[in-house]
N, CA, C and O atoms as a printed pandas DataFrame, in Angstrom:
     atom_number atom_name residue_name chain_id  residue_number  x_coord  y_coord  z_coord
0              1         N          MET        A               1   -4.555  -19.155    8.278
1              2        CA          MET        A               1   -4.559  -17.822    7.388
2              3         C          MET        A               1   -3.375  -17.694    7.064
3              4         O          MET        A               1   -2.680  -17.514    8.064
4              5         N          ARG        A               2   -2.606  -17.705    5.802
5              6        CA          ARG        A               2   -1.115  -17.018    5.517
6              7         C          ARG        A               2   -1.394  -15.948    5.472
7              8         O          ARG        A               2   -2.509  -15.470    5.263
8              9         N          ALA        A               3   -0.079  -15.245    5.730
9             10        CA          ALA        A               3    0.235  -13.821    5.392
10            11         C          ALA        A               3    1.014  -13.773    4.666
11            12         O          ALA        A               3    1.972  -14.516    4.880
12            13         N          ILE        A               4    1.054  -12.899    3.421
13            14        CA          ILE        A               4    1.714  -12.752    2.356
14            15         C          ILE        A               4    1.976  -11.284    2.479
15            16         O          ILE        A               4    1.255  -10.609    3.213
16            17         N          GLY        A               5    3.170  -10.633    1.667
17            18        CA          GLY        A               5    3.425   -9.241    1.669
18            19         C          GLY        A               5    2.627   -8.471    0.486
19            20         O          GLY        A               5    2.281   -9.071   -0.531
20            21         N          ILE        A               6    2.399   -7.291    0.669
21            22        CA          ILE        A               6    1.720   -6.475   -0.311
22            23         C          ILE        A               6    1.875   -6.877   -1.815
23            24         O          ILE        A               6    0.957   -6.838   -2.634
24            25         N          GLU        A               7    3.300   -7.312   -2.093
25            26        CA          GLU        A               7    3.275   -7.229   -3.243
26            27         C          GLU        A               7    2.932   -8.560   -4.111
27            28         O          GLU        A               7    2.532   -8.714   -5.265
28            29         N          ALA        A               8    3.273   -9.490   -3.014
29            30        CA          ALA        A               8    2.717  -11.105   -3.426
30            31         C          ALA        A               8    1.214  -10.909   -3.562
31            32         O          ALA        A               8    0.619  -11.347   -4.547
32            33         N          ALA        A               9    0.689  -10.358   -2.733
33            34        CA          ALA        A               9   -0.901  -10.168   -2.654
34            35         C          ALA        A               9   -1.503   -9.558   -3.897
35            36         O          ALA        A               9   -2.532  -10.015   -4.395
36            37         N          THR        A              10   -0.856   -8.528   -4.390
37            38        CA          THR        A              10   -1.236   -7.831   -5.533
38            39         C          THR        A              10   -1.067   -8.420   -6.492
39            40         O          THR        A              10   -1.917   -8.115   -7.329
40            41         N          ARG        A              11   -0.153   -9.385   -6.945
41            42        CA          ARG        A              11    0.184  -10.153   -7.897
42            43         C          ARG        A              11   -0.765  -11.245   -7.995
43            44         O          ARG        A              11   -1.296  -11.546   -9.064
44            45         N          GLU        A              12   -0.968  -11.787   -7.005
45            46        CA          GLU        A              12   -2.429  -12.984   -7.107
46            47         C          GLU        A              12   -3.344  -12.239   -7.513
47            48         O          GLU        A              12   -3.782  -12.572   -8.614
48            49         N          ALA        A              13   -3.840  -11.295   -7.023
49            50        CA          ALA        A              13   -5.080  -10.360   -7.669
50            51         C          ALA        A              13   -4.805  -10.216   -8.953
51            52         O          ALA        A              13   -5.476  -10.798   -9.805
52            53         N          VAL        A              14   -3.950   -9.552   -9.207
53            54        CA          VAL        A              14   -3.563   -9.138  -10.929
54            55         C          VAL        A              14   -3.594  -10.398  -11.762
55            56         O          VAL        A              14   -4.109  -10.486  -12.876
56            57         N          ASP        A              15   -2.916  -11.470  -11.023
57            58        CA          ASP        A              15   -3.105  -12.743  -11.915
58            59         C          ASP        A              15   -4.704  -13.355  -12.186
59            60         O          ASP        A              15   -5.120  -13.724  -13.284
60            61         N          HIS        A              16   -5.311  -13.361  -11.184
61            62        CA          HIS        A              16   -6.796  -13.292  -11.289
62            63         C          HIS        A              16   -7.532  -12.588  -12.452
63            64         O          HIS        A              16   -8.324  -13.069  -13.261
64            65         N          LEU        A              17   -7.013  -11.175  -12.314
65            66        CA          LEU        A              17   -8.002  -10.149  -12.947
66            67         C          LEU        A              17   -7.552  -10.331  -14.492
67            68         O          LEU        A              17   -8.302   -9.824  -15.327
68            69         N          THR        A              18   -6.408  -11.001  -14.943
69            70        CA          THR        A              18   -5.886  -10.871  -16.163
70            71         C          THR        A              18   -6.012  -12.152  -16.603
71            72         O          THR        A              18   -5.047  -12.565  -17.246
72            73         N          ARG        A              19   -6.936  -12.911  -16.440
73            74        CA          ARG        A              19   -7.169  -14.311  -17.147
74            75         C          ARG        A              19   -7.565  -13.832  -18.451
75            76         O          ARG        A              19   -7.930  -12.664  -18.583
76            77         N          GLU        A              20   -7.518  -14.750  -19.570
77            78        CA          GLU        A              20   -7.808  -14.555  -20.623
78            79         C          GLU        A              20   -9.147  -14.171  -21.070
79            80         O          GLU        A              20   -9.172  -13.468  -22.080
80            81         N          GLU        A              21  -10.237  -14.473  -20.548
81            82        CA          GLU        A              21  -11.666  -14.611  -20.673
82            83         C          GLU        A              21  -12.236  -12.818  -20.182
83            84         O          GLU        A              21  -13.426  -12.508  -20.246
84            85         N          LEU        A              22  -11.152  -11.834  -19.721
85            86        CA          LEU        A              22  -11.403  -10.730  -19.318
86            87         C          LEU        A              22  -10.386   -9.639  -20.156
87            88         O          LEU        A              22   -9.203   -9.758  -20.478
88            89         N          ASP        A              23  -11.279   -8.616  -20.350
89            90        CA          ASP        A              23  -10.532   -7.812  -21.512
90            91         C          ASP        A              23   -9.404   -6.910  -20.569
91            92         O          ASP        A              23   -8.334   -6.510  -21.028
92            93         N          GLY        A              24   -9.920   -6.649  -19.001
93            94        CA          GLY        A              24   -9.098   -5.822  -18.133
94            95         C          GLY        A              24   -9.777   -5.737  -16.877
95            96         O          GLY        A              24  -10.551   -6.590  -16.442
96            97         N          PHE        A              25   -9.380   -4.425  -16.185
97            98        CA          PHE        A              25   -9.857   -4.326  -14.738
98            99         C          PHE        A              25   -9.921   -3.057  -14.475
99           100         O          PHE        A              25   -9.275   -2.304  -15.204
100          101         N          PHE        A              26  -10.609   -2.570  -13.515
101          102        CA          PHE        A              26  -10.694   -1.077  -13.252
102          103         C          PHE        A              26  -10.084   -1.176  -11.688
103          104         O          PHE        A              26  -10.289   -2.103  -10.905
104          105         N          ILE        A              27   -9.238    0.091  -11.431
105          106        CA          ILE        A              27   -8.862    0.198  -10.108
106          107         C          ILE        A              27   -9.601    1.039   -9.313
107          108         O          ILE        A              27   -9.581    2.244   -9.562
108          109         N          HIS        A              28  -10.311    0.571   -8.315
109          110        CA          HIS        A              28  -11.212    1.608   -7.363
110          111         C          HIS        A              28  -10.167    1.953   -6.025
111          112         O          HIS        A              28   -9.933    0.925   -5.389
112          113         N          LEU        A              29   -9.643    2.907   -5.592
113          114        CA          LEU        A              29   -8.922    3.393   -4.513
114          115         C          LEU        A              29   -9.879    4.116   -3.686
115          116         O          LEU        A              29  -10.436    5.130   -4.105
116          117         N          ASP        A              30  -10.130    3.543   -2.308
117          118        CA          ASP        A              30  -10.562    4.430   -1.166
118          119         C          ASP        A              30   -9.416    4.988   -0.203
119          120         O          ASP        A              30   -8.823    4.289    0.618
120          121         N          ALA        A              31   -9.227    6.119   -0.385
121          122        CA          ALA        A              31   -8.487    6.675    0.465
122          123         C          ALA        A              31   -8.418    6.217    2.266
123          124         O          ALA        A              31   -7.511    6.351    3.087
124          125         N          ASP        A              32   -9.327    5.839    2.342
125          126        CA          ASP        A              32   -9.525    5.170    3.714
126          127         C          ASP        A              32   -8.937    3.737    3.855
127          128         O          ASP        A              32   -9.170    3.078    4.869
128          129         N          CYS        A              33   -8.190    3.264    2.859
129          130        CA          CYS        A              33   -7.704    2.167    3.171
130          131         C          CYS        A              33   -6.052    1.985    3.671
131          132         O          CYS        A              33   -5.314    1.031    3.920
132          133         N          LEU        A              34   -5.933    3.506    3.660
133          134        CA          LEU        A              34   -4.401    4.004    4.072
134          135         C          LEU        A              34   -4.477    4.023    5.586
135          136         O          LEU        A              34   -5.536    4.244    6.174
136          137         N          ASP        A              35   -3.340    3.788    6.195
137          138        CA          ASP        A              35   -3.329    3.940    7.536
138          139         C          ASP        A              35   -3.672    5.417    8.422
139          140         O          ASP        A              35   -3.270    6.515    8.037
140          141         N          ASP        A              36   -4.277    5.262    9.348
141          142        CA          ASP        A              36   -4.838    6.463    9.891
142          143         C          ASP        A              36   -3.683    7.575   10.574
143          144         O          ASP        A              36   -4.021    8.693   10.962
144          145         N          VAL        A              37   -2.389    7.101   10.641
145          146        CA          VAL        A              37   -1.424    7.935   10.973
146          147         C          VAL        A              37   -1.227    8.566    9.425
147          148         O          VAL        A              37   -1.120    9.790    9.492
148          149         N          ILE        A              38   -1.174    8.209    8.469
149          150        CA          ILE        A              38   -0.933    8.965    7.159
150          151         C          ILE        A              38   -1.890    9.505    6.164
151          152         O          ILE        A              38   -1.666   10.193    5.169
152          153         N          MET        A              39   -3.153    8.988    6.705
153          154        CA          MET        A              39   -4.338    9.682    6.286
154          155         C          MET        A              39   -5.416    9.963    6.898
155          156         O          MET        A              39   -6.428    9.285    6.722
156          157         N          PRO        A              40   -5.376   11.261    7.920
157          158        CA          PRO        A              40   -6.511   11.376    8.437
158          159         C          PRO        A              40   -7.920   12.154    7.654
159          160         O          PRO        A              40   -9.023   12.341    8.166
160          161         N          ALA        A              41   -7.540   12.460    6.488
161          162        CA          ALA        A              41   -8.716   12.859    5.656
162          163         C          ALA        A              41   -9.521   12.475    5.116
163          164         O          ALA        A              41   -9.978   12.819    4.026
164          165         N          VAL        A              42   -9.916   11.436    6.037
165          166        CA          VAL        A              42  -11.373   10.309    5.559
166          167         C          VAL        A              42  -12.087   10.205    6.842
167          168         O          VAL        A              42  -11.595   10.238    7.970
168          169         N          ASP        A              43  -13.496   10.057    6.451
169          170        CA          ASP        A              43  -14.339    9.899    7.609
170          171         C          ASP        A              43  -14.164    8.586    8.309
171          172         O          ASP        A              43  -14.484    8.664    9.495
172          173         N          PHE        A              44  -13.781    7.487    7.955
173          174        CA          PHE        A              44  -13.818    6.443    8.554
174          175         C          PHE        A              44  -12.182    5.784    8.673
175          176         O          PHE        A              44  -11.720    4.974    7.869
176          177         N          ARG        A              45  -11.520    6.288    9.757
177          178        CA          ARG        A              45   -9.830    6.156   10.039
178          179         C          ARG        A              45   -9.782    4.355   10.097
179          180         O          ARG        A              45  -10.645    3.660   10.633
180          181         N          VAL        A              46   -8.620    3.884    9.441
181          182        CA          VAL        A              46   -8.287    2.621    9.578
182          183         C          VAL        A              46   -7.010    2.523   10.044
183          184         O          VAL        A              46   -6.018    2.753    9.353
184          185         N          PRO        A              47   -6.990    2.110   11.463
185          186        CA          PRO        A              47   -5.321    1.800   12.214
186          187         C          PRO        A              47   -4.777    0.698   11.471
187          188         O          PRO        A              47   -5.467   -0.285   11.201
188          189         N          ASP        A              48   -3.608    0.809   11.137
189          190        CA          ASP        A              48   -2.925   -0.504   10.519
190          191         C          ASP        A              48   -3.300   -0.650    9.112
191          192         O          ASP        A              48   -3.067   -1.761    8.637
192          193         N          GLY        A              49   -3.847    0.252    8.309
193          194        CA          GLY        A              49   -3.862    0.438    7.043
194          195         C          GLY        A              49   -2.602    0.222    6.079
195          196         O          GLY        A              49   -1.510   -0.152    6.507
196          197         N          LEU        A              50   -2.853    0.483    4.802
197          198        CA          LEU        A              50   -1.558    0.466    3.816
198          199         C          LEU        A              50   -0.684    1.677    4.452
199          200         O          LEU        A              50   -1.130    2.635    5.084
200          201         N          SER        A              51    0.385    1.458    4.199
201          202        CA          SER        A              51    1.358    2.590    4.376
202          203         C          SER        A              51    1.286    3.256    2.927
203          204         O          SER        A              51    0.370    2.945    2.167
204          205         N          TRP        A              52    2.391    4.295    2.509
205          206        CA          TRP        A              52    2.495    4.836    1.269
206          207         C          TRP        A              52    3.349    3.780    0.262
207          208         O          TRP        A              52    3.163    3.526   -0.928
208          209         N          ASP        A              53    4.104    3.396    0.970
209          210        CA          ASP        A              53    5.118    2.218   -0.022
210          211         C          ASP        A              53    4.162    1.108   -0.100
211          212         O          ASP        A              53    4.306    0.527   -1.176
212          213         N          GLU        A              54    3.408    0.683    0.495
213          214        CA          GLU        A              54    2.317   -0.465    0.243
214          215         C          GLU        A              54    1.589   -0.044   -0.703
215          216         O          GLU        A              54    1.452   -0.862   -1.613
216          217         N          LEU        A              55    1.070    0.925   -0.831
217          218        CA          LEU        A              55   -0.085    1.665   -1.763
218          219         C          LEU        A              55    0.899    1.593   -3.162
219          220         O          LEU        A              55    0.679    0.890   -4.148
220          221         N          GLY        A              56    1.864    2.376   -2.990
221          222        CA          GLY        A              56    2.619    2.528   -4.242
222          223         C          GLY        A              56    3.153    1.133   -4.817
223          224         O          GLY        A              56    3.374    1.121   -6.028
224          225         N          THR        A              57    3.338    0.204   -4.248
225          226        CA          THR        A              57    3.746   -1.229   -4.609
226          227         C          THR        A              57    2.381   -1.882   -5.209
227          228         O          THR        A              57    2.384   -2.498   -6.275
228          229         N          ALA        A              58    1.323   -1.705   -4.493
229          230        CA          ALA        A              58    0.245   -2.457   -5.176
230          231         C          ALA        A              58   -0.281   -1.856   -6.508
231          232         O          ALA        A              58   -0.752   -2.437   -7.486
232          233         N          LEU        A              59   -0.067   -0.494   -6.275
233          234        CA          LEU        A              59   -0.527    0.494   -7.830
234          235         C          LEU        A              59    0.732    0.112   -8.771
235          236         O          LEU        A              59    0.301   -0.050   -9.912
236          237         N          ARG        A              60    1.901   -0.058   -8.721
237          238        CA          ARG        A              60    2.642   -0.176   -9.631
238          239         C          ARG        A              60    2.618   -1.730  -10.518
239          240         O          ARG        A              60    2.740   -1.976  -11.718
240          241         N          VAL        A              61    2.408   -2.592   -9.340
241          242        CA          VAL        A              61    1.938   -4.189   -9.804
242          243         C          VAL        A              61    0.939   -4.166  -10.683
243          244         O          VAL        A              61    1.046   -4.745  -11.764
244          245         N          ALA        A              62   -0.281   -3.418  -10.288
245          246        CA          ALA        A              62   -1.420   -3.639  -10.966
246          247         C          ALA        A              62   -1.263   -3.084  -12.387
247          248         O          ALA        A              62   -1.644   -3.703  -13.380
248          249         N          LEU        A              63   -0.574   -1.667  -12.429
249          250        CA          LEU        A              63   -0.330   -0.735  -13.397
250          251         C          LEU        A              63    0.336   -1.357  -14.522
251          252         O          LEU        A              63   -0.031   -1.197  -15.686
252          253         N          ALA        A              64    1.539   -2.227  -14.082
253          254        CA          ALA        A              64    2.461   -2.855  -14.854
254          255         C          ALA        A              64    1.900   -4.291  -15.637
255          256         O          ALA        A              64    2.540   -5.020  -16.394
256          257         N          SER        A              65    0.589   -4.417  -15.213
257          258        CA          SER        A              65    0.087   -5.761  -16.136
258          259         C          SER        A              65   -0.446   -5.247  -17.387
259          260         O          SER        A              65   -0.662   -5.929  -18.389
260          261         N          GLY        A              66   -0.625   -4.118  -17.275
261          262        CA          GLY        A              66   -1.060   -3.225  -18.897
262          263         C          GLY        A              66   -2.756   -3.815  -19.161
263          264         O          GLY        A              66   -3.327   -3.860  -20.251
264          265         N          LYS        A              67   -3.256   -4.184  -17.972
265          266        CA          LYS        A              67   -4.689   -4.777  -18.131
266          267         C          LYS        A              67   -5.654   -3.597  -17.380
267          268         O          LYS        A              67   -6.874   -3.704  -17.500
268          269         N          ALA        A              68   -5.232   -2.768  -16.810
269          270        CA          ALA        A              68   -5.904   -1.874  -16.001
270          271         C          ALA        A              68   -6.414   -0.923  -17.075
271          272         O          ALA        A              68   -5.707   -0.378  -17.922
272          273         N          VAL        A              69   -7.845   -0.782  -16.921
273          274        CA          VAL        A              69   -8.501    0.145  -18.049
274          275         C          VAL        A              69   -9.011    1.598  -17.328
275          276         O          VAL        A              69   -9.507    2.553  -17.925
276          277         N          GLY        A              70   -8.759    1.492  -15.942
277          278        CA          GLY        A              70   -8.753    2.855  -15.779
278          279         C          GLY        A              70   -8.974    2.819  -14.103
279          280         O          GLY        A              70   -9.131    1.721  -13.569
280          281         N          ILE        A              71   -8.982    4.004  -13.322
281          282        CA          ILE        A              71   -8.795    3.968  -12.000
282          283         C          ILE        A              71   -9.600    5.500  -11.497
283          284         O          ILE        A              71   -9.748    6.515  -12.177
284          285         N          GLU        A              72  -10.057    5.233  -10.009
285          286        CA          GLU        A              72  -10.624    6.167   -9.480
286          287         C          GLU        A              72  -10.334    6.316   -8.322
287          288         O          GLU        A              72  -10.086    5.249   -7.760
288          289         N          ILE        A              73  -10.223    7.564   -7.450
289          290        CA          ILE        A              73   -9.779    7.603   -6.226
290          291         C          ILE        A              73  -10.904    8.229   -5.506
291          292         O          ILE        A              73  -11.346    9.292   -5.943
292          293         N          THR        A              74  -11.439    7.671   -4.412
293          294        CA          THR        A              74  -12.390    8.486   -3.356
294          295         C          THR        A              74  -12.137    8.406   -2.406
295          296         O          THR        A              74  -11.123    7.756   -2.151
296          297         N          ILE        A              75  -12.846    8.970   -1.393
297          298        CA          ILE        A              75  -13.026    9.264   -0.110
298          299         C          ILE        A              75  -12.127   10.147    0.290
299          300         O          ILE        A              75  -12.406   10.703    1.352
300          301         N          TYR        A              76  -11.331   10.392   -0.119
301          302        CA          TYR        A              76  -10.410   11.774    0.366
302          303         C          TYR        A              76  -11.217   13.179    0.700
303          304         O          TYR        A              76  -11.747   13.937   -0.112
304          305         N          ASN        A              77  -11.164   13.277    1.871
305          306        CA          ASN        A              77  -12.008   14.619    2.453
306          307         C          ASN        A              77  -10.982   15.731    2.700
307          308         O          ASN        A              77  -10.180   15.580    3.622
308          309         N          PRO        A              78  -10.952   16.762    1.994
309          310        CA          PRO        A              78   -9.872   17.869    2.027
310          311         C          PRO        A              78  -10.123   18.733    3.325
311          312         O          PRO        A              78   -9.218   19.248    3.982
312          313         N          ARG        A              79  -11.319   18.814    3.577
313          314        CA          ARG        A              79  -11.782   19.522    5.030
314          315         C          ARG        A              79  -11.068   18.960    6.236
315          316         O          ARG        A              79  -10.892   19.625    7.257
316          317         N          LEU        A              80  -10.651   17.674    6.081
317          318        CA          LEU        A              80  -10.206   17.032    7.018
318          319         C          LEU        A              80   -8.589   16.821    7.006
319          320         O          LEU        A              80   -7.996   16.093    7.802
320          321         N          ASP        A              81   -7.956   17.607    5.930
321          322        CA          ASP        A              81   -6.643   17.659    6.022
322          323         C          ASP        A              81   -6.189   18.925    6.184
323          324         O          ASP        A              81   -6.168   19.775    5.294
324          325         N          GLU        A              82   -5.842   19.063    7.252
325          326        CA          GLU        A              82   -5.648   20.330    7.755
326          327         C          GLU        A              82   -4.405   21.017    7.016
327          328         O          GLU        A              82   -4.526   22.152    6.554
328          329         N          ASP        A              83   -3.349   20.387    6.927
329          330        CA          ASP        A              83   -2.157   20.925    6.537
330          331         C          ASP        A              83   -1.992   20.451    5.018
331          332         O          ASP        A              83   -1.019   20.905    4.415
332          333         N          GLY        A              84   -2.751   19.682    4.423
333          334        CA          GLY        A              84   -2.556   19.082    3.373
334          335         C          GLY        A              84   -1.594   18.101    2.920
335          336         O          GLY        A              84   -1.379   17.730    1.766
336          337         N          SER        A              85   -1.048   17.738    3.995
337          338        CA          SER        A              85    0.205   16.354    3.956
338          339         C          SER        A              85   -0.503   15.355    3.383
339          340         O          SER        A              85    0.096   14.723    2.513
340          341         N          ALA        A              86   -1.806   14.985    3.675
341          342        CA          ALA        A              86   -2.409   13.671    3.212
342          343         C          ALA        A              86   -2.556   13.823    1.674
343          344         O          ALA        A              86   -1.990   13.006    0.948
344          345         N          GLY        A              87   -3.317   14.872    1.128
345          346        CA          GLY        A              87   -3.394   14.889    0.064
346          347         C          GLY        A              87   -2.215   14.846   -0.768
347          348         O          GLY        A              87   -2.246   14.081   -1.732
348          349         N          ARG        A              88   -1.042   15.631   -0.530
349          350        CA          ARG        A              88    0.158   15.657   -1.252
350          351         C          ARG        A              88    0.723   14.498   -0.978
351          352         O          ARG        A              88    1.411   14.189   -1.952
352          353         N          GLY        A              89    0.802   13.478    0.078
353          354        CA          GLY        A              89    1.174   12.068    0.105
354          355         C          GLY        A              89    0.385   11.267   -1.065
355          356         O          GLY        A              89    0.995   10.439   -1.740
356          357         N          LEU        A              90   -1.058   11.551   -1.296
357          358        CA          LEU        A              90   -1.643   10.415   -1.907
358          359         C          LEU        A              90   -1.325   11.202   -3.595
359          360         O          LEU        A              90   -1.268   10.385   -4.514
360          361         N          ALA        A              91   -1.184   12.288   -3.874
361          362        CA          ALA        A              91   -0.943   12.713   -4.961
362          363         C          ALA        A              91    0.420   12.278   -5.499
363          364         O          ALA        A              91    0.501   11.960   -6.686
364          365         N          ASP        A              92    1.574   12.238   -4.648
365          366        CA          ASP        A              92    3.013   11.823   -5.090
366          367         C          ASP        A              92    2.549   10.009   -5.141
367          368         O          ASP        A              92    2.757    9.396   -6.188
368          369         N          VAL        A              93    2.127    9.519   -4.317
369          370        CA          VAL        A              93    2.028    8.090   -4.558
370          371         C          VAL        A              93    1.709    7.724   -5.934
371          372         O          VAL        A              93    2.357    6.981   -6.672
372          373         N          LEU        A              94    0.387    8.481   -6.232
373          374        CA          LEU        A              94   -0.397    8.279   -7.479
374          375         C          LEU        A              94    0.466    8.514   -8.702
375          376         O          LEU        A              94    0.397    7.712   -9.634
376          377         N          ALA        A              95    1.407    9.733   -8.770
377          378        CA          ALA        A              95    1.885   10.403   -9.542
378          379         C          ALA        A              95    3.158    9.288  -10.007
379          380         O          ALA        A              95    3.456    9.021  -11.171
380          381         N          ALA        A              96    3.765    8.766   -8.850
381          382        CA          ALA        A              96    4.775    7.960   -9.057
382          383         C          ALA        A              96    4.197    6.676   -9.871
383          384         O          ALA        A              96    4.679    6.197  -10.897
384          385         N          ALA        A              97    3.122    6.266   -9.209
385          386        CA          ALA        A              97    2.784    4.922   -9.807
386          387         C          ALA        A              97    2.306    5.072  -11.393
387          388         O          ALA        A              97    2.475    4.097  -12.126
388          389         N          LEU        A              98    1.746    6.213  -11.897
389          390        CA          LEU        A              98    1.368    6.333  -13.124
390          391         C          LEU        A              98    2.317    6.592  -13.980
391          392         O          LEU        A              98    2.404    6.143  -15.123
392          393         N          GLY        A              99    3.329    7.605  -13.230
393          394        CA          GLY        A              99    4.793    7.450  -14.465
394          395         C          GLY        A              99    5.272    6.596  -14.654
395          396         O          GLY        A              99    5.769    6.362  -15.756
396          397         N          THR        A             100    5.318    5.793  -13.668
397          398        CA          THR        A             100    6.027    4.344  -13.766
398          399         C          THR        A             100    5.303    3.360  -14.937
399          400         O          THR        A             100    5.913    2.660  -15.745
400          401         N          ALA        A             101    4.181    3.465  -14.837
401          402        CA          ALA        A             101    3.191    2.968  -15.681
402          403         C          ALA        A             101    3.150    3.306  -17.105
403          404         O          ALA        A             101    2.782    2.524  -17.981
404          405         N          ALA        A             102    3.645    4.810  -17.344
405          406        CA          ALA        A             102    3.577    5.234  -18.447
406          407         C          ALA        A             102    4.692    5.012  -19.564
407          408         O          ALA        A             102    4.717    5.349  -20.747
408          409         N          HIS        A             103    5.706    4.249  -18.681
409          410        CA          HIS        A             103    6.881    4.130  -19.522
410          411         C          HIS        A             103    7.004    2.909  -20.557
411          412         O          HIS        A             103    7.999    2.804  -21.273
């Protein structure tokens, strides 16, 4: 099995999703894909999950394709985010990625 970086992996996925016969794709983001150190506000924590930078890269690449037709974010549980930092981190990454895509 070959190891590739997040940008290359996302580009491969987007290439597959932007085939001529498809009109676009929908992004479904579960917050539990993030590393449990930065995202404790989920019911199922994942060690060695994505970092904020990796998530931002994946979102920017997907959105830059111009073929993303929607996005939903799930699994974030504010009751498990004692100081709100996980929610702020998630909101910051989403705002940066969506802001980049809006240009």
